[in-house]
N, C-alpha and C positions, 0 to 999 in steps of 0.2 A: 504263028507263034501263040502259045497257050498262055493265057493270063489266069492265074489261080488265086484264090483267097490268100492274103498275106500269111496267115498261120500255116497253111499247107506248104507254101513256098519256103517258108523259114525252116520247117521240119525237114524238107528235102535238102536244103542248103547245108544245114548243120549235120547232115548224115544220118538222120533218124529214120528208122524203118521198123515195121511191126511184123509179127508172124503172119503167114499167108492168109488166114481167114479174114483178117482185118483190112486187107488191101483193096483199094479201088484203083481204076486206071484213068489217067487223063487222056485227052485226045491225041497226045503225042506218044502214048504207049508207056509213059512213066508210071511206076507204081507209087501211089501217094496215099497218105493217111487221112481217112475221113475224120473231120473234127469230132463228130459225135461218137467216134469209136475210141478216142484217146483215153477217156476215163476208165475204160475197161481194162487198160493195160498199165496198171499201177503195181504190178507184182515186184517184189524186192529182188535184188540181185542174189547171187549165190552166197552162201554163208561166209566164205573167205573174204568177201568184199564188205562185210559189215564192219562198222567202226569198232576198234579195240585198242587197248594199250599193249605194247610189245616191248621186248628188250632189244636194244639196238646198239651196235658199235659204230661210231662215226666221229670224225674229227670236226664236223660242223658244230657251230655253237648253238646253244639253246635258242629257240625261236626261229631257226631255219626251217624252211620247207624243202623236202626232197621228193621229187616225183619220179617214180620208176615206171616209165611208159610201157616197157615190155611186160612187166608183171601187173600193171594196172593198180598200183598202190601209190598213195601220197602219204608221206610221213611228216608230222610236225614234231621236231626234235625238242624234247623237254629237259634234257640233261640227266645226269646220274644214270646213264644207260637206258633211259626210257624214251619212248615216243608214242604218239597216237597215230595209228595207221588207219587210213580211210581207203575205201575202194573208189576208183575213178574210171571214167571213160576217156579215151584219148583219140588222137588223130588216126584216121584210116590210112591205108597204104598210099604213100606219096605225100602225106601231110604230117609225118612224124618229124620231130626235131629234138635238139638237145642244147644245153648251155645254161649259163647263169643269168638270172634276171632279178629284178626287185619289184615289189608291189608299188606301183606308182600312184594309184588311187583306188578307192573302194566305193561301192554303191549298193544300196538296198533296193530290191525290186527294180533292177536296171532296165532302161530302155535299150534298144539295139538299133544302130545305124550300120547297115551292111557296108563293108569296105568296097571301094570302087572296083577292085580286081574281082571280088566275089560277084558283084552285080554283073560285070561283063561276062564272067565265066558261066553264070546261070542263065543269062540272056541267050548265050550261044546254045544252051540246051533247051531253050524255049520256056524258061521259067522267069517270070517278072517279079522281082523282089520289091518290097516297099522301100521308100526312101528312109522311113523311120518306123520302128515298131515300139509302142509304149510298153512300159513294164507292167507286169501283172501275172496272173496264174497261167495264161496262155503263152507268155513269152518264153522262148527256148532258153534264155539265159537264167531262168529260174529266180530264186529268192534273193540271191546275192551274187555280186561279181567283184573280183579282185583283178585289176588291170595290170598286166605285166609290162614293165618298162626295161629297156636296155640303153645304157648310156644317156639316160634322161629322156628318151623318146619312147612313145607308145609302140610296142611290138605288134599290136593288133591281136595278141594272144591273151586269153583270160583264164582264170580259174573261176568257174561259175556253177550255179545250180542247174537242175534240169527237171522238167515235168514228166520225164520218161525214166523213172528209176531203174527199170529193167535193162537200160542200156549201160549201166555201170559194169565194168569188166569187159567191155567191148571196145574195139577200135573202129570208130564210126564217125568221128567229128572231123572238122576242117582244121584241126590242130590245137583247139582249145582243150583245157582240162576240165572235165565235167564231173560234178559230184551230186549225190542225192541232196535235196533241199535241206533236210535236217542236218546233214553233215556240213554243207557249205556254210550254214548259219553258225554251227559250232566252231568251224575254223575261222570264220570272219570275225568272231568275237575275240579271237586270240592273236591273229596275225595283223600287226599294224602296218601302216604305210611305211615303206622302206625295208620291209622284211625280205631277206634273201631267199630266192627260189632257185634250187638246183634241179635241172631236168636231165634225166638219163634217157637217151634215145631208144628207139624201138629195137635196136640190136643189143642193148644191154651193155655196150662197151663202156668200160671204166667203172662199172658198178662197185666192184670190190674195193676200189680206192676211195669211194664216197661213203659207203655204208655196208654193214652186214647185219642182217636180222639174226640175232642169236637164239631167239625162241619165238614160237608162234604166238604166245600170249604171256602175260605177266602173272606170276603166282600171287596168292593172297598175301604172303609175307612181304613180297617185294612191294606190293601196293601200299601196305600199311607202314613199312619201315624205310622203303626207298633204297634198300641195299641188300 
């Protein structure tokens, strides 16, 4: 069984990967990310995943978060037909999900305790995870985390930042919703504890009943006058 530094193990567990030239191999043949190479991979995601205000049609009340995992977008509903749209990274195949939750708690520069199921899953692959990873620049949860609860219980899913901004727009995580650090800070300042979070699954089913984006971006007059 291979024991790797906690930062590398965490990157593997959360589904992070880098372009081929940056890969190294562990003794079990897994492709892992050298810590020294991570700072080289700070490129931004594609233009459509940059934060922007858009026009939206939805029955959800202002302050609601809508996550469209198929399209890799998160919307913060503002009302009057407007929303802020953020690009996100979502769960890889087999880790997608849908449903309604609420933000149960929030944390700045969060630490990370791997769930027991994840620890067992990764151990079976030969990866030893830390019992706890302190918050900071190297933590895969990034600058902020909003913990998603269902029926008053922690679902183990989060909306969180990432130190790998190039992964936005990808389906690579273990089910959490990943945002660029500057975007998760922006959302964190707006979304309070108790905020409703509606997640549309990877097949897009039910999207049209939840929202429709009516334009790709908001015109100047709409921004100024709101109508």
